PDB file as gemmi writes it, atoms N, CA and C in Angstrom:
CRYST1    1.000    1.000    1.000  90.00  90.00  90.00 P 1                      
ATOM      1  N   ARG A   1       6.206 -50.330  13.537  1.00  0.00           N  
ATOM      2  CA  ARG A   1       6.512 -48.945  13.205  1.00  0.00           C  
ATOM      3  C   ARG A   1       5.668 -48.011  14.054  1.00  0.00           C  
ATOM      4  N   SER A   2       6.265 -46.868  14.326  1.00  0.00           N  
ATOM      5  CA  SER A   2       5.496 -45.859  15.051  1.00  0.00           C  
ATOM      6  C   SER A   2       4.520 -45.213  14.089  1.00  0.00           C  
ATOM      7  N   SER A   3       3.545 -44.546  14.639  1.00  0.00           N  
ATOM      8  CA  SER A   3       2.521 -43.905  13.809  1.00  0.00           C  
ATOM      9  C   SER A   3       3.137 -42.839  12.898  1.00  0.00           C  
ATOM     10  N   ALA A   4       4.062 -42.046  13.432  1.00  0.00           N  
ATOM     11  CA  ALA A   4       4.698 -40.990  12.636  1.00  0.00           C  
ATOM     12  C   ALA A   4       5.515 -41.599  11.502  1.00  0.00           C  
ATOM     13  N   ALA A   5       6.289 -42.669  11.811  1.00  0.00           N  
ATOM     14  CA  ALA A   5       7.090 -43.327  10.779  1.00  0.00           C  
ATOM     15  C   ALA A   5       6.196 -43.960   9.732  1.00  0.00           C  
ATOM     16  N   SER A   6       5.089 -44.521  10.162  1.00  0.00           N  
ATOM     17  CA  SER A   6       4.150 -45.139   9.238  1.00  0.00           C  
ATOM     18  C   SER A   6       3.555 -44.100   8.288  1.00  0.00           C  
ATOM     19  N   ASP A   7       3.218 -42.913   8.821  1.00  0.00           N  
ATOM     20  CA  ASP A   7       2.669 -41.837   7.986  1.00  0.00           C  
ATOM     21  C   ASP A   7       3.671 -41.377   6.940  1.00  0.00           C  
ATOM     22  N   VAL A   8       4.940 -41.241   7.346  1.00  0.00           N  
ATOM     23  CA  VAL A   8       5.988 -40.823   6.406  1.00  0.00           C  
ATOM     24  C   VAL A   8       6.133 -41.877   5.315  1.00  0.00           C  
ATOM     25  N   TYR A   9       6.153 -43.161   5.688  1.00  0.00           N  
ATOM     26  CA  TYR A   9       6.269 -44.251   4.718  1.00  0.00           C  
ATOM     27  C   TYR A   9       5.107 -44.227   3.735  1.00  0.00           C  
ATOM     28  N   LYS A  10       3.893 -44.042   4.240  1.00  0.00           N  
ATOM     29  CA  LYS A  10       2.710 -44.003   3.373  1.00  0.00           C  
ATOM     30  C   LYS A  10       2.800 -42.844   2.377  1.00  0.00           C  
ATOM     31  N   ARG A  11       3.268 -41.675   2.832  1.00  0.00           N  
ATOM     32  CA  ARG A  11       3.399 -40.516   1.936  1.00  0.00           C  
ATOM     33  C   ARG A  11       4.433 -40.806   0.849  1.00  0.00           C  
ATOM     34  N   GLN A  12       5.558 -41.452   1.237  1.00  0.00           N  
ATOM     35  CA  GLN A  12       6.598 -41.774   0.259  1.00  0.00           C  
ATOM     36  C   GLN A  12       6.077 -42.757  -0.781  1.00  0.00           C  
ATOM     37  N   VAL A  13       5.390 -43.784  -0.331  1.00  0.00           N  
ATOM     38  CA  VAL A  13       4.841 -44.775  -1.265  1.00  0.00           C  
ATOM     39  C   VAL A  13       3.806 -44.128  -2.158  1.00  0.00           C  
ATOM     40  N   SER A  14       2.955 -43.279  -1.584  1.00  0.00           N  
ATOM     41  CA  SER A  14       1.921 -42.598  -2.365  1.00  0.00           C  
ATOM     42  C   SER A  14       2.558 -41.705  -3.427  1.00  0.00           C  
ATOM     43  N   THR A  15       3.588 -40.951  -3.037  1.00  0.00           N  
ATOM     44  CA  THR A  15       4.270 -40.067  -3.981  1.00  0.00           C  
ATOM     45  C   THR A  15       4.933 -40.879  -5.091  1.00  0.00           C  
ATOM     46  N   GLN A  16       5.576 -41.988  -4.736  1.00  0.00           N  
ATOM     47  CA  GLN A  16       6.218 -42.824  -5.749  1.00  0.00           C  
ATOM     48  C   GLN A  16       5.178 -43.418  -6.687  1.00  0.00           C  
ATOM     49  N   SER A  17       4.070 -43.900  -6.151  1.00  0.00           N  
ATOM     50  CA  SER A  17       3.010 -44.488  -6.986  1.00  0.00           C  
ATOM     51  C   SER A  17       2.428 -43.461  -7.922  1.00  0.00           C  
ATOM     52  N   THR A  18       2.171 -42.254  -7.412  1.00  0.00           N  
ATOM     53  CA  THR A  18       1.609 -41.198  -8.251  1.00  0.00           C  
ATOM     54  C   THR A  18       2.566 -40.865  -9.384  1.00  0.00           C  
ATOM     55  N   GLY A  19       3.856 -40.762  -9.070  1.00  0.00           N  
ATOM     56  CA  GLY A  19       4.848 -40.478 -10.105  1.00  0.00           C  
ATOM     57  C   GLY A  19       4.895 -41.568 -11.153  1.00  0.00           C  
ATOM     58  N   LEU A  20       4.811 -42.820 -10.736  1.00  0.00           N  
ATOM     59  CA  LEU A  20       4.823 -43.921 -11.693  1.00  0.00           C  
ATOM     60  C   LEU A  20       3.577 -43.912 -12.550  1.00  0.00           C  
ATOM     61  N   LEU A  21       2.431 -43.599 -11.949  1.00  0.00           N  
ATOM     62  CA  LEU A  21       1.197 -43.542 -12.732  1.00  0.00           C  
ATOM     63  C   LEU A  21       1.258 -42.414 -13.752  1.00  0.00           C  
ATOM     64  N   GLU A  22       1.781 -41.263 -13.351  1.00  0.00           N  
ATOM     65  CA  GLU A  22       1.914 -40.156 -14.294  1.00  0.00           C  
ATOM     66  C   GLU A  22       2.875 -40.541 -15.407  1.00  0.00           C  
ATOM     67  N   PHE A  23       3.969 -41.214 -15.056  1.00  0.00           N  
ATOM     68  CA  PHE A  23       4.947 -41.661 -16.039  1.00  0.00           C  
ATOM     69  C   PHE A  23       4.311 -42.660 -16.998  1.00  0.00           C  
ATOM     70  N   ALA A  24       3.566 -43.633 -16.463  1.00  0.00           N  
ATOM     71  CA  ALA A  24       2.950 -44.670 -17.293  1.00  0.00           C  
ATOM     72  C   ALA A  24       1.853 -44.103 -18.173  1.00  0.00           C  
ATOM     73  N   GLY A  25       1.226 -43.005 -17.770  1.00  0.00           N  
ATOM     74  CA  GLY A  25       0.150 -42.409 -18.546  1.00  0.00           C  
ATOM     75  C   GLY A  25       0.635 -41.554 -19.703  1.00  0.00           C  
ATOM     76  N   ASN A  26       1.904 -41.231 -19.726  1.00  0.00           N  
ATOM     77  CA  ASN A  26       2.457 -40.397 -20.787  1.00  0.00           C  
ATOM     78  C   ASN A  26       2.974 -41.294 -21.903  1.00  0.00           C  
ATOM     79  N   LYS A  27       2.350 -41.210 -23.086  1.00  0.00           N  
ATOM     80  CA  LYS A  27       2.711 -42.153 -24.159  1.00  0.00           C  
ATOM     81  C   LYS A  27       4.149 -41.993 -24.629  1.00  0.00           C  
ATOM     82  N   HIS A  28       4.702 -40.778 -24.536  1.00  0.00           N  
ATOM     83  CA  HIS A  28       6.089 -40.595 -24.944  1.00  0.00           C  
ATOM     84  C   HIS A  28       7.027 -41.241 -23.926  1.00  0.00           C  
ATOM     85  N   CYS A  29       6.676 -41.187 -22.655  1.00  0.00           N  
ATOM     86  CA  CYS A  29       7.483 -41.838 -21.627  1.00  0.00           C  
ATOM     87  C   CYS A  29       7.367 -43.352 -21.742  1.00  0.00           C  
ATOM     88  N   GLN A  30       6.219 -43.832 -22.152  1.00  0.00           N  
ATOM     89  CA  GLN A  30       6.046 -45.277 -22.293  1.00  0.00           C  
ATOM     90  C   GLN A  30       7.056 -45.817 -23.293  1.00  0.00           C  
ATOM     91  N   ARG A  31       7.268 -45.093 -24.403  1.00  0.00           N  
ATOM     92  CA  ARG A  31       8.236 -45.540 -25.384  1.00  0.00           C  
ATOM     93  C   ARG A  31       9.637 -45.562 -24.776  1.00  0.00           C  
ATOM     94  N   ALA A  32       9.946 -44.527 -23.985  1.00  0.00           N  
ATOM     95  CA  ALA A  32      11.257 -44.453 -23.357  1.00  0.00           C  
ATOM     96  C   ALA A  32      11.409 -45.518 -22.269  1.00  0.00           C  
ATOM     97  N   PHE A  33      10.314 -45.997 -21.747  1.00  0.00           N  
ATOM     98  CA  PHE A  33      10.323 -46.982 -20.672  1.00  0.00           C  
ATOM     99  C   PHE A  33      10.517 -48.388 -21.228  1.00  0.00           C  
ATOM    100  N   ASN A  34      10.957 -48.482 -22.485  1.00  0.00           N  
ATOM    101  CA  ASN A  34      11.251 -49.755 -23.141  1.00  0.00           C  
ATOM    102  C   ASN A  34      10.003 -50.613 -23.316  1.00  0.00           C  
ATOM    103  N   MET A  35       8.959 -49.996 -23.810  1.00  0.00           N  
ATOM    104  CA  MET A  35       7.739 -50.730 -24.095  1.00  0.00           C  
ATOM    105  C   MET A  35       8.004 -51.623 -25.297  1.00  0.00           C  
ATOM    106  N   SER A  36       7.695 -52.883 -25.178  1.00  0.00           N  
ATOM    107  CA  SER A  36       7.958 -53.763 -26.313  1.00  0.00           C  
ATOM    108  C   SER A  36       6.653 -54.097 -27.023  1.00  0.00           C  
ATOM    109  N   TYR A  37       6.676 -53.887 -28.319  1.00  0.00           N  
ATOM    110  CA  TYR A  37       5.528 -54.149 -29.163  1.00  0.00           C  
ATOM    111  C   TYR A  37       5.635 -55.555 -29.737  1.00  0.00           C  
ATOM    112  N   TYR A  38       4.504 -56.179 -29.928  1.00  0.00           N  
ATOM    113  CA  TYR A  38       4.489 -57.470 -30.614  1.00  0.00           C  
ATOM    114  C   TYR A  38       4.966 -57.278 -32.052  1.00  0.00           C  
ATOM    115  N   ASP A  39       4.506 -56.177 -32.672  1.00  0.00           N  
ATOM    116  CA  ASP A  39       4.877 -55.889 -34.059  1.00  0.00           C  
ATOM    117  C   ASP A  39       4.539 -54.442 -34.360  1.00  0.00           C  
ATOM    118  N   GLU A  40       4.976 -53.968 -35.502  1.00  0.00           N  
ATOM    119  CA  GLU A  40       4.602 -52.651 -36.020  1.00  0.00           C  
ATOM    120  C   GLU A  40       3.856 -52.880 -37.318  1.00  0.00           C  
ATOM    121  N   ILE A  41       2.615 -52.389 -37.382  1.00  0.00           N  
ATOM    122  CA  ILE A  41       1.751 -52.648 -38.529  1.00  0.00           C  
ATOM    123  C   ILE A  41       1.202 -51.323 -39.052  1.00  0.00           C  
ATOM    124  N   GLU A  42       1.179 -51.181 -40.372  1.00  0.00           N  
ATOM    125  CA  GLU A  42       0.616 -49.974 -40.983  1.00  0.00           C  
ATOM    126  C   GLU A  42      -0.899 -50.022 -40.907  1.00  0.00           C  
ATOM    127  N   ILE A  43      -1.505 -48.864 -40.730  1.00  0.00           N  
ATOM    128  CA  ILE A  43      -2.960 -48.774 -40.578  1.00  0.00           C  
ATOM    129  C   ILE A  43      -3.682 -49.340 -41.804  1.00  0.00           C  
ATOM    130  N   GLU A  44      -3.054 -49.279 -42.968  1.00  0.00           N  
ATOM    131  CA  GLU A  44      -3.659 -49.805 -44.190  1.00  0.00           C  
ATOM    132  C   GLU A  44      -3.875 -51.325 -44.117  1.00  0.00           C  
ATOM    133  N   ASP A  45      -3.114 -51.990 -43.253  1.00  0.00           N  
ATOM    134  CA  ASP A  45      -3.243 -53.443 -43.109  1.00  0.00           C  
ATOM    135  C   ASP A  45      -4.345 -53.843 -42.120  1.00  0.00           C  
ATOM    136  N   PHE A  46      -4.909 -52.872 -41.419  1.00  0.00           N  
ATOM    137  CA  PHE A  46      -6.012 -53.126 -40.497  1.00  0.00           C  
ATOM    138  C   PHE A  46      -7.320 -53.187 -41.281  1.00  0.00           C  
ATOM    139  N   THR A  47      -8.334 -53.794 -40.687  1.00  0.00           N  
ATOM    140  CA  THR A  47      -9.687 -53.793 -41.249  1.00  0.00           C  
ATOM    141  C   THR A  47     -10.491 -52.750 -40.487  1.00  0.00           C  
ATOM    142  N   PHE A  48     -11.203 -51.889 -41.219  1.00  0.00           N  
ATOM    143  CA  PHE A  48     -11.990 -50.831 -40.575  1.00  0.00           C  
ATOM    144  C   PHE A  48     -13.450 -51.234 -40.493  1.00  0.00           C  
ATOM    145  N   ASP A  49     -14.043 -51.118 -39.319  1.00  0.00           N  
ATOM    146  CA  ASP A  49     -15.466 -51.377 -39.102  1.00  0.00           C  
ATOM    147  C   ASP A  49     -16.153 -50.025 -38.901  1.00  0.00           C  
ATOM    148  N   ALA A  50     -16.863 -49.561 -39.915  1.00  0.00           N  
ATOM    149  CA  ALA A  50     -17.507 -48.245 -39.882  1.00  0.00           C  
ATOM    150  C   ALA A  50     -18.635 -48.171 -38.855  1.00  0.00           C  
ATOM    151  N   SER A  51     -19.202 -49.309 -38.469  1.00  0.00           N  
ATOM    152  CA  SER A  51     -20.315 -49.274 -37.513  1.00  0.00           C  
ATOM    153  C   SER A  51     -19.872 -48.804 -36.128  1.00  0.00           C  
ATOM    154  N   ASN A  52     -18.588 -48.992 -35.797  1.00  0.00           N  
ATOM    155  CA  ASN A  52     -18.104 -48.516 -34.497  1.00  0.00           C  
ATOM    156  C   ASN A  52     -16.793 -47.719 -34.614  1.00  0.00           C  
ATOM    157  N   ASP A  53     -16.453 -47.307 -35.840  1.00  0.00           N  
ATOM    158  CA  ASP A  53     -15.247 -46.502 -36.104  1.00  0.00           C  
ATOM    159  C   ASP A  53     -13.991 -47.109 -35.474  1.00  0.00           C  
ATOM    160  N   THR A  54     -13.817 -48.413 -35.644  1.00  0.00           N  
ATOM    161  CA  THR A  54     -12.683 -49.112 -35.039  1.00  0.00           C  
ATOM    162  C   THR A  54     -11.910 -49.896 -36.095  1.00  0.00           C  
ATOM    163  N   TYR A  55     -10.589 -49.847 -35.966  1.00  0.00           N  
ATOM    164  CA  TYR A  55      -9.697 -50.618 -36.826  1.00  0.00           C  
ATOM    165  C   TYR A  55      -9.301 -51.895 -36.087  1.00  0.00           C  
ATOM    166  N   TYR A  56      -9.258 -53.016 -36.825  1.00  0.00           N  
ATOM    167  CA  TYR A  56      -8.928 -54.317 -36.239  1.00  0.00           C  
ATOM    168  C   TYR A  56      -7.794 -54.974 -37.008  1.00  0.00           C  
ATOM    169  N   TYR A  57      -6.987 -55.757 -36.263  1.00  0.00           N  
ATOM    170  CA  TYR A  57      -5.920 -56.545 -36.874  1.00  0.00           C  
ATOM    171  C   TYR A  57      -5.839 -57.868 -36.103  1.00  0.00           C  
ATOM    172  N   PRO A  58      -5.698 -59.003 -36.786  1.00  0.00           N  
ATOM    173  CA  PRO A  58      -5.691 -60.298 -36.086  1.00  0.00           C  
ATOM    174  C   PRO A  58      -4.549 -60.421 -35.071  1.00  0.00           C  
ATOM    175  N   CYS A  59      -4.875 -60.978 -33.914  1.00  0.00           N  
ATOM    176  CA  CYS A  59      -3.886 -61.240 -32.865  1.00  0.00           C  
ATOM    177  C   CYS A  59      -3.592 -62.740 -32.850  1.00  0.00           C  
ATOM    178  N   PRO A  60      -2.369 -63.152 -32.548  1.00  0.00           N  
ATOM    179  CA  PRO A  60      -2.056 -64.582 -32.519  1.00  0.00           C  
ATOM    180  C   PRO A  60      -2.863 -65.367 -31.473  1.00  0.00           C  
ATOM    181  N   CYS A  61      -3.447 -64.672 -30.487  1.00  0.00           N  
ATOM    182  CA  CYS A  61      -4.229 -65.378 -29.467  1.00  0.00           C  
ATOM    183  C   CYS A  61      -5.599 -65.789 -29.996  1.00  0.00           C  
ATOM    184  N   GLY A  62      -5.964 -65.293 -31.192  1.00  0.00           N  
ATOM    185  CA  GLY A  62      -7.264 -65.624 -31.772  1.00  0.00           C  
ATOM    186  C   GLY A  62      -8.244 -64.461 -31.748  1.00  0.00           C  
ATOM    187  N   ASP A  63      -7.972 -63.448 -30.925  1.00  0.00           N  
ATOM    188  CA  ASP A  63      -8.817 -62.252 -30.880  1.00  0.00           C  
ATOM    189  C   ASP A  63      -8.258 -61.239 -31.886  1.00  0.00           C  
ATOM    190  N   ARG A  64      -8.576 -59.965 -31.711  1.00  0.00           N  
ATOM    191  CA  ARG A  64      -8.091 -58.943 -32.638  1.00  0.00           C  
ATOM    192  C   ARG A  64      -7.560 -57.732 -31.871  1.00  0.00           C  
ATOM    193  N   PHE A  65      -6.456 -57.167 -32.351  1.00  0.00           N  
ATOM    194  CA  PHE A  65      -5.992 -55.882 -31.849  1.00  0.00           C  
ATOM    195  C   PHE A  65      -7.018 -54.861 -32.305  1.00  0.00           C  
ATOM    196  N   GLN A  66      -7.179 -53.796 -31.529  1.00  0.00           N  
ATOM    197  CA  GLN A  66      -8.133 -52.768 -31.939  1.00  0.00           C  
ATOM    198  C   GLN A  66      -7.657 -51.378 -31.531  1.00  0.00           C  
ATOM    199  N   ILE A  67      -8.029 -50.415 -32.373  1.00  0.00           N  
ATOM    200  CA  ILE A  67      -7.780 -49.006 -32.088  1.00  0.00           C  
ATOM    201  C   ILE A  67      -8.887 -48.226 -32.780  1.00  0.00           C  
ATOM    202  N   THR A  68      -9.450 -47.254 -32.078  1.00  0.00           N  
ATOM    203  CA  THR A  68     -10.570 -46.499 -32.651  1.00  0.00           C  
ATOM    204  C   THR A  68     -10.068 -45.316 -33.480  1.00  0.00           C  
ATOM    205  N   LYS A  69     -10.921 -44.847 -34.347  1.00  0.00           N  
ATOM    206  CA  LYS A  69     -10.605 -43.680 -35.171  1.00  0.00           C  
ATOM    207  C   LYS A  69     -10.347 -42.473 -34.268  1.00  0.00           C  
ATOM    208  N   GLN A  70     -11.133 -42.345 -33.193  1.00  0.00           N  
ATOM    209  CA  GLN A  70     -10.966 -41.228 -32.263  1.00  0.00           C  
ATOM    210  C   GLN A  70      -9.600 -41.293 -31.568  1.00  0.00           C  
ATOM    211  N   GLU A  71      -9.150 -42.499 -31.242  1.00  0.00           N  
ATOM    212  CA  GLU A  71      -7.823 -42.647 -30.630  1.00  0.00           C  
ATOM    213  C   GLU A  71      -6.736 -42.206 -31.610  1.00  0.00           C  
ATOM    214  N   LEU A  72      -6.893 -42.550 -32.882  1.00  0.00           N  
ATOM    215  CA  LEU A  72      -5.915 -42.131 -33.892  1.00  0.00           C  
ATOM    216  C   LEU A  72      -5.934 -40.619 -34.059  1.00  0.00           C  
ATOM    217  N   ILE A  73      -7.113 -40.019 -34.040  1.00  0.00           N  
ATOM    218  CA  ILE A  73      -7.231 -38.561 -34.144  1.00  0.00           C  
ATOM    219  C   ILE A  73      -6.502 -37.890 -32.986  1.00  0.00           C  
ATOM    220  N   SER A  74      -6.592 -38.492 -31.799  1.00  0.00           N  
ATOM    221  CA  SER A  74      -5.951 -37.894 -30.621  1.00  0.00           C  
ATOM    222  C   SER A  74      -4.457 -38.224 -30.529  1.00  0.00           C  
ATOM    223  N   GLY A  75      -3.930 -38.986 -31.515  1.00  0.00           N  
ATOM    224  CA  GLY A  75      -2.492 -39.244 -31.557  1.00  0.00           C  
ATOM    225  C   GLY A  75      -2.052 -40.577 -30.995  1.00  0.00           C  
ATOM    226  N   GLU A  76      -2.976 -41.420 -30.597  1.00  0.00           N  
ATOM    227  CA  GLU A  76      -2.630 -42.743 -30.067  1.00  0.00           C  
ATOM    228  C   GLU A  76      -1.964 -43.580 -31.149  1.00  0.00           C  
ATOM    229  N   GLU A  77      -0.949 -44.351 -30.771  1.00  0.00           N  
ATOM    230  CA  GLU A  77      -0.212 -45.189 -31.725  1.00  0.00           C  
ATOM    231  C   GLU A  77      -0.206 -46.651 -31.317  1.00  0.00           C  
ATOM    232  N   ILE A  78      -0.958 -46.998 -30.277  1.00  0.00           N  
ATOM    233  CA  ILE A  78      -0.926 -48.364 -29.751  1.00  0.00           C  
ATOM    234  C   ILE A  78      -2.284 -49.030 -29.922  1.00  0.00           C  
ATOM    235  N   ALA A  79      -2.283 -50.177 -30.604  1.00  0.00           N  
ATOM    236  CA  ALA A  79      -3.487 -51.005 -30.711  1.00  0.00           C  
ATOM    237  C   ALA A  79      -3.341 -52.129 -29.699  1.00  0.00           C  
ATOM    238  N   ARG A  80      -4.408 -52.374 -28.956  1.00  0.00           N  
ATOM    239  CA  ARG A  80      -4.367 -53.388 -27.900  1.00  0.00           C  
ATOM    240  C   ARG A  80      -5.291 -54.547 -28.217  1.00  0.00           C  
ATOM    241  N   CYS A  81      -4.893 -55.715 -27.740  1.00  0.00           N  
ATOM    242  CA  CYS A  81      -5.763 -56.887 -27.828  1.00  0.00           C  
ATOM    243  C   CYS A  81      -6.510 -56.986 -26.504  1.00  0.00           C  
ATOM    244  N   PRO A  82      -7.843 -57.079 -26.546  1.00  0.00           N  
ATOM    245  CA  PRO A  82      -8.596 -57.148 -25.292  1.00  0.00           C  
ATOM    246  C   PRO A  82      -8.471 -58.492 -24.578  1.00  0.00           C  
ATOM    247  N   SER A  83      -7.915 -59.511 -25.236  1.00  0.00           N  
ATOM    248  CA  SER A  83      -7.846 -60.852 -24.645  1.00  0.00           C  
ATOM    249  C   SER A  83      -6.472 -61.250 -24.115  1.00  0.00           C  
ATOM    250  N   CYS A  84      -5.439 -60.511 -24.512  1.00  0.00           N  
ATOM    251  CA  CYS A  84      -4.102 -60.861 -24.024  1.00  0.00           C  
ATOM    252  C   CYS A  84      -3.312 -59.577 -23.792  1.00  0.00           C  
ATOM    253  N   SER A  85      -2.050 -59.707 -23.477  1.00  0.00           N  
ATOM    254  CA  SER A  85      -1.247 -58.537 -23.131  1.00  0.00           C  
ATOM    255  C   SER A  85      -0.472 -57.959 -24.316  1.00  0.00           C  
ATOM    256  N   LEU A  86      -0.641 -58.508 -25.499  1.00  0.00           N  
ATOM    257  CA  LEU A  86       0.110 -58.025 -26.659  1.00  0.00           C  
ATOM    258  C   LEU A  86      -0.394 -56.662 -27.116  1.00  0.00           C  
ATOM    259  N   ILE A  87       0.538 -55.863 -27.614  1.00  0.00           N  
ATOM    260  CA  ILE A  87       0.199 -54.555 -28.183  1.00  0.00           C  
ATOM    261  C   ILE A  87       0.940 -54.382 -29.503  1.00  0.00           C  
ATOM    262  N   LEU A  88       0.356 -53.580 -30.376  1.00  0.00           N  
ATOM    263  CA  LEU A  88       0.966 -53.256 -31.675  1.00  0.00           C  
ATOM    264  C   LEU A  88       1.293 -51.779 -31.720  1.00  0.00           C  
ATOM    265  N   HIS A  89       2.372 -51.465 -32.409  1.00  0.00           N  
ATOM    266  CA  HIS A  89       2.645 -50.071 -32.739  1.00  0.00           C  
ATOM    267  C   HIS A  89       2.009 -49.827 -34.101  1.00  0.00           C  
ATOM    268  N   VAL A  90       1.072 -48.891 -34.156  1.00  0.00           N  
ATOM    269  CA  VAL A  90       0.357 -48.596 -35.397  1.00  0.00           C  
ATOM    270  C   VAL A  90       1.105 -47.499 -36.140  1.00  0.00           C  
ATOM    271  N   ILE A  91       1.447 -47.784 -37.384  1.00  0.00           N  
ATOM    272  CA  ILE A  91       2.135 -46.805 -38.224  1.00  0.00           C  
ATOM    273  C   ILE A  91       1.093 -46.144 -39.110  1.00  0.00           C  
ATOM    274  N   TYR A  92       0.977 -44.828 -38.992  1.00  0.00           N  
ATOM    275  CA  TYR A  92       0.002 -44.090 -39.797  1.00  0.00           C  
ATOM    276  C   TYR A  92       0.426 -42.634 -39.890  1.00  0.00           C  
ATOM    277  N   ASN A  93      -0.143 -41.935 -40.846  1.00  0.00           N  
ATOM    278  CA  ASN A  93       0.105 -40.516 -41.021  1.00  0.00           C  
ATOM    279  C   ASN A  93      -0.942 -39.750 -40.209  1.00  0.00           C  
ATOM    280  N   PRO A  94      -0.542 -39.058 -39.148  1.00  0.00           N  
ATOM    281  CA  PRO A  94      -1.510 -38.336 -38.318  1.00  0.00           C  
ATOM    282  C   PRO A  94      -2.353 -37.331 -39.102  1.00  0.00           C  
ATOM    283  N   GLU A  95      -1.800 -36.816 -40.197  1.00  0.00           N  
ATOM    284  CA  GLU A  95      -2.556 -35.853 -41.006  1.00  0.00           C  
ATOM    285  C   GLU A  95      -3.772 -36.491 -41.665  1.00  0.00           C  
ATOM    286  N   ASP A  96      -3.767 -37.819 -41.808  1.00  0.00           N  
ATOM    287  CA  ASP A  96      -4.918 -38.521 -42.365  1.00  0.00           C  
ATOM    288  C   ASP A  96      -6.057 -38.635 -41.354  1.00  0.00           C  
ATOM    289  N   PHE A  97      -5.776 -38.313 -40.092  1.00  0.00           N  
ATOM    290  CA  PHE A  97      -6.769 -38.456 -39.032  1.00  0.00           C  
ATOM    291  C   PHE A  97      -6.964 -37.152 -38.275  1.00  0.00           C  
ATOM    292  N   VAL A  98      -7.046 -36.058 -39.015  1.00  0.00           N  
ATOM    293  CA  VAL A  98      -7.317 -34.759 -38.418  1.00  0.00           C  
ATOM    294  C   VAL A  98      -8.815 -34.678 -38.188  1.00  0.00           C  
ATOM    295  N   GLU A  99      -9.179 -34.198 -36.996  1.00  0.00           N  
ATOM    296  CA  GLU A  99     -10.600 -34.107 -36.668  1.00  0.00           C  
ATOM    297  C   GLU A  99     -11.299 -33.185 -37.666  1.00  0.00           C  
ATOM    298  N   GLU A 100     -12.378 -33.703 -38.232  1.00  0.00           N  
ATOM    299  CA  GLU A 100     -13.111 -32.957 -39.242  1.00  0.00           C  
ATOM    300  C   GLU A 100     -13.998 -31.915 -38.570  1.00  0.00           C  
ATOM    301  N   GLU A 101     -13.909 -30.680 -39.081  1.00  0.00           N  
ATOM    302  CA  GLU A 101     -14.759 -29.619 -38.555  1.00  0.00           C  
ATOM    303  C   GLU A 101     -16.095 -29.673 -39.268  1.00  0.00           C  
ATOM    304  N   ASP A 102     -17.137 -29.286 -38.531  1.00  0.00           N  
ATOM    305  CA  ASP A 102     -18.460 -29.233 -39.154  1.00  0.00           C  
ATOM    306  C   ASP A 102     -18.431 -28.172 -40.237  1.00  0.00           C  
ATOM    307  N   SER A 103     -18.897 -28.544 -41.417  1.00  0.00           N  
ATOM    308  CA  SER A 103     -18.892 -27.589 -42.524  1.00  0.00           C  
ATOM    309  C   SER A 103     -20.204 -26.817 -42.537  1.00  0.00           C  
ATOM    310  N   VAL A 104     -20.264 -25.806 -41.677  1.00  0.00           N  
ATOM    311  CA  VAL A 104     -21.445 -24.951 -41.598  1.00  0.00           C  
ATOM    312  C   VAL A 104     -21.062 -23.622 -42.217  1.00  0.00           C  
ATOM    313  N   PRO A 105     -21.881 -23.146 -43.150  1.00  0.00           N  
ATOM    314  CA  PRO A 105     -21.539 -21.855 -43.777  1.00  0.00           C  
ATOM    315  C   PRO A 105     -21.495 -20.748 -42.742  1.00  0.00           C  
ATOM    316  N   ALA A 106     -20.583 -19.788 -42.946  1.00  0.00           N  
ATOM    317  CA  ALA A 106     -20.428 -18.673 -42.008  1.00  0.00           C  
ATOM    318  C   ALA A 106     -21.681 -17.807 -41.959  1.00  0.00           C  
ATOM    319  N   SER A 107     -22.330 -17.650 -43.104  1.00  0.00           N  
ATOM    320  CA  SER A 107     -23.572 -16.873 -43.111  1.00  0.00           C  
ATOM    321  C   SER A 107     -24.545 -17.528 -44.104  1.00  0.00           C  
ATOM    322  N   ILE A 108     -25.792 -17.365 -43.821  1.00  0.00           N  
ATOM    323  CA  ILE A 108     -26.827 -17.942 -44.656  1.00  0.00           C  
ATOM    324  C   ILE A 108     -27.480 -16.793 -45.424  1.00  0.00           C  
ATOM    325  N   PRO A 109     -27.444 -16.864 -46.764  1.00  0.00           N  
ATOM    326  CA  PRO A 109     -28.047 -15.770 -47.542  1.00  0.00           C  
ATOM    327  C   PRO A 109     -29.558 -15.728 -47.335  1.00  0.00           C  
ATOM    328  N   ILE A 110     -30.065 -14.523 -47.246  1.00  0.00           N  
ATOM    329  CA  ILE A 110     -31.502 -14.319 -47.072  1.00  0.00           C  
ATOM    330  C   ILE A 110     -32.011 -13.523 -48.273  1.00  0.00           C  
ATOM    331  N   SER A 111     -33.109 -14.017 -48.883  1.00  0.00           N  
ATOM    332  CA  SER A 111     -33.691 -13.301 -50.018  1.00  0.00           C  
ATOM    333  C   SER A 111     -34.532 -12.135 -49.510  1.00  0.00           C  
ATOM    334  N   VAL A 112     -34.341 -11.031 -50.157  1.00  0.00           N  
ATOM    335  CA  VAL A 112     -35.124  -9.858 -49.809  1.00  0.00           C  
ATOM    336  C   VAL A 112     -35.968  -9.500 -51.018  1.00  0.00           C  
ATOM    337  N   ALA A 113     -37.271  -9.337 -50.809  1.00  0.00           N  
ATOM    338  CA  ALA A 113     -38.174  -9.061 -51.924  1.00  0.00           C  
ATOM    339  C   ALA A 113     -38.361  -7.605 -52.139  1.00  0.00           C  
TER     340      ALA A 113                                                      
END                                                                             
């Protein structure tokens, strides 16, 4: 290939790769992209580990699917197994995972003598 043709090819491949990465990074597009889940499990069936704010569910490979509380707060619905390629669709009520605001009083009363 000539240098000019090679540059055009590289730009096309780069543009296609970037588009695919953007597509793959969008969780709504992932569902449309025919993502197949191993199963759909309700969050109540997971075990919660308060020491690291993570929910776990047994994976058939012997490890555990995991999803953090912060991921649920941000709207994530996929629990992943770190040892294999299986993923779960987590069923939960997003309203149960609303980020808690610090409960600081708007004003602090001061005693005047």
